[in-house]
C-alpha angles and dihedrals in degrees: 000000000000118000137196088275093058108129126217089238090061092061114091115247091233088067087072094041126104109236091213105050094019090226131115110290117267118195090349116220121195125218123210088259087059096243113136131219136176112266092244092046091051089048089057092047094056096034095109097027120104109185108358144002139188123251106248091220104047102009091235112156114242129187118238108238120234092253094044122224095355091063091063112097115263111229097230093175094057089040090057092048091050090047091055093047089052090047092053091047092050092049093052091053095052130354094188106096142138110283115232093218107044096020090227125133107240143117110313122206104173142046121210112207088195094055088033090219145087125277132204123227094269096048090043089056089047089056090051097047107032118081090207089078097033092127089060095061098083088054098054118114119195104220093194094067105026121107113193092207092058098038110115124226090239092054092048092050092050091054096052119083119254114251119275128226111286090224104030098041094183093059123079115245113248101169141039123227107217091187090062096045098276092305113180112247139168127240091261091060091057087069095032131040092358097044110143093017125123103263130177140183107258093235093054093043093049090050092048094047091045091056091049092051092047090055091047093049091050090054092045093050089057088061093047099092092045091049094051090044093060097077088051090053090049092052091047092051091049091053091047091050092052092048095046094048090050091051091044094054093043090052092049092049090049092052091046091054093047093048092048092050090049092054093048092047091050091050091049092053091050091049091051091052091050091047090055090050090051092051092046091053091050092047092048090050091050090054091049091049091049091052092047092049090051091052090044091054091051093052097025098138099042102037105025095116093044094052093042088060092047090050092051091050091052092051092051092048091051091051092052093050092047091050089051092053091046090052090051089051090053091049091053090051092049094048095047091046091049091051092049090050089049091052090049091052090046092053092046092050092046092051090049091051092048092050092046090050090048091053090049092049092048090052091051091046089051090054089056091045092050091048091050092050093049092045093050091049090051091048093051092046092048095049092046091050093046093049092049094049093047091048090059091066087205115141094207092052092048093046092053101038107033097068091057092045091050092048091050090047093054090054090046092052090057090053093045092051094059107123103201088205092176095052095099090050089065089073087077123064094211091218111138125208094206112144095010094120099027114113099209144352124205135183118247114257092249138008116284097211143000125201137173119243110239126219097040124108138168113327094030125113140184110227101154139029136185139152137243130225092258095057097261123133126234118204126183136187142118126307121195098314095330133073125245140210113200128184113203138172124237091270091059095253116147114244097171135355134186130184115207128199114235126236110292117259092006113151091208127095111250095247108163130206131190148191132182114260098178136347091282105021126075123198111217138178131194126213086240088071097260117140121190150160119238124198108220091202104056105007094250112163134188124178146174135199110252089218088062091051096044113018094194094053099140107208145345127317120252107171146016138196139167140214135216091268089063092250116151121219119200122192130188148172091303140050098275124101115194118215117207135176124235090271091059094252117145113247103173145312133251119211113211118225112283117234090019104059122032106174136349121243092177138352138196135183113239127172095331090314132102116233108212128194103206116210094187106056092018096234135116125229142177109226134183116260106187098082131052094245106054121214129207113258097179142330122245113234113245117227122248106284093012113137108167134018111231110172138007138191139162135214130224090264089061096248113146122225122193136181115218130191107230139185092260100033137294125335125205113209136188123206131196122264091263090048094232099103129062105222109172140011128194129180113232139178111308089228091060112131112166142013140203141165120242139192138117133274088252102047099028126220111331106153139055113210128202119193126198120224103220107015089049097221131151118218115193124203125186123238107218122201115217 
C-alpha cells in the first residue's frame, strides 16, 4: 500500500503509459474500468462505435457518452504528475528561459504552479518577500534542489493549485456537485446553475468516498487468493484432461485388440471342427467305396454295371456334401471379417468422438483461462490506481477518483466470486465406449415390469420421456391448462415436479416434449412454441419463445432432440427443424425434403443423420443434417401392420428403436445399427405414446422404456447383449 511518503520514482513507468500507443499519456482520459488512454487514442478506439465498446486492455464493455471522448473523465491527478515530470525534464535540458515576472531571458531557478511558469532568482525572491503574491508561496518549487525521483505524491499535490469553479473559473472551488459527477463548483453555483443538485464539501465527500473504497478493497482482498488460484486450477485441469484422454484411448485400443483376437480365435475353432467333419466324410466315403469295390469284384461279371452306377452316385453325394461344408467355411470367414471391420469402424468413430470432445473441452477451458487473465489484470490495475490516489492525500483527487474506483471494484468483485463449479468436470470427455465391442443387442420378448406414474391425476398427460445420467426418468406433458416436467424413479415415484404456464394467448394446448442434453440438464419444448432447459437436480428452468429466436417459425413445436455437441434440434408441424446451441441461441435451420416429409412427430440424431417420424405421409426416413436443404439417405422399413411412426430413440450402440401405430395397437421395433434392417418387433399397450433408453453412466444403457399418454404407465423392456 502506498503512503504519503511514496516517491514518484517508486511508481512504475508503465503506470504513466497509454496502453494503446505505448507512449507517455497525453491528456489522459479514464474509463469506468480505470484504464487510461490518451484523448486522441481513445478517440480512435471509439471512432466507429455507436453505443458501446470494449476496453482493449481488459475487454470490459464501456458505454460511449453522448458527447463522445470529451465526456470521459479527465484524470487531473495523473495529468498533474505528468506535467511535473515534463517540467523537470525541460529544466534539465536548458535552464535559460524567459522569466514570468521580469520577462527577461536568463537563468531560471524556480517554477510557480500558480503562475504556471518559470521565475529567475530576483522574481523568486520577490514572491517570497512581497505580500501581494503571498498566495503563490505554497505553490513555489525550487528547481535547484528538487529531485523528481524522490518527490513524494503528497508534496506534489500540495504544490498544485486546487481546482477552480467549472463555471466561474476565477473563483476557487469550495464544493463538489455529486449530481454532475463530482464537478468542482463555488458557493455561488450552489444557488445558481447547480441549485437543487446534490452538493458536498470536498473534505466530507473525500472522507465518505475513502471509507467506501476501504470497505470495497477489504472485500476484494478476500477474493485475492481465490482469484490467483484459478489459473493454477485451469493448468491442473488441462494436464488431467490430457492424461485421461490418453488412458481412455489406450484402454479402448486394448479392448479392441482383445475383442478382435477373440473373434478370430472363435472362427479358427469353428473352421477346425468343419475340417474334421470334411475329413470324416472323405474317410467314410473311402470305406464305403472299398466295400463296394470288394462286392463288385465278387460279382464283377454279373453286377458290374449296377455297382458302377452306385459308385458314381456315392462320388456325387460326397462332392455335394464337401461343397456344402466349404460354403459354410466361407460364411464363417465372411462373418468374422465383417465383425472385425465393424469393430475397426467403431474404434475409429470412438476416437473421433473423444478428440472432438477434447477440442470442445479445451475451448471451454480457454474461456475460463481468458476470463481469469482479464480479471487478474483488472484487479492489479484497480489496486495500483487505488493505492496511487490514496497516497496523494489530496481531498480533491480522492473526491473525483474514488467513486469510479469503488464502482469498478464492485463489478470486479462479482467477476472474482464466480465459482466455475463445472471446471474440473472438463478433464473428462464424457464419451462412453459402451456397445463398441458387443456383437448384437436384442429386446426381451416381453416387458420386465410395469408401474404407474405417481403425482398425475385427471387432465394430465405424458407426451415426452427421456432419462438422466443418474438413472432417473423425466416425463413431460400437459397438466390442466399448463405443461409439466416431472422427474421420477424407476418405480414411478415422483422426485421433483414443476408446472409451467404456457405462452400467453396461444391457441395451442401446452403439450410438452423433452430430450436429455447432458447428465443433469433436459432440453424441452412446448407446443406453445416455448423452448427451455430444465435442471434435473434443483428444478431450475430457463426458457425462450421460439418466435423470438426465429421470427419466420411457421407453426407450433412438436418434438426435440440433441446431439453429442450439445446442439438442440426442434421440429414442428411443418418441414423446418430449428438448430440451437446449449444457450438457446439459434444457429441455423434444416428444411426437410418437400413432397416426402410433411411434418415431424418425433426426431432423433443417428450417425450424422436425422431420423424423422413423419405424421403427414406416415413414413419414417433418415435425412442428411449438414446442409440447409436435407436429402433422404434411406427409409426405415415399417413393421407388418404398422401405419404411422409415433416416437423414436437410439442407444449408445447406434441401434434405432421406434414406436409405430398399427391396426391392432402399438408396435415397438428395433432396427440395425445402419438403420436399413428391421430386427425385432414387439406388441405394446395401445395407449403407448413415447419411448427412451435408460441406464447410468456406470452401468450403461440396459433398459428400453415405453410410456402411455393417458393411463400414465411405464413399461420396461430389457436390452440383452449377445
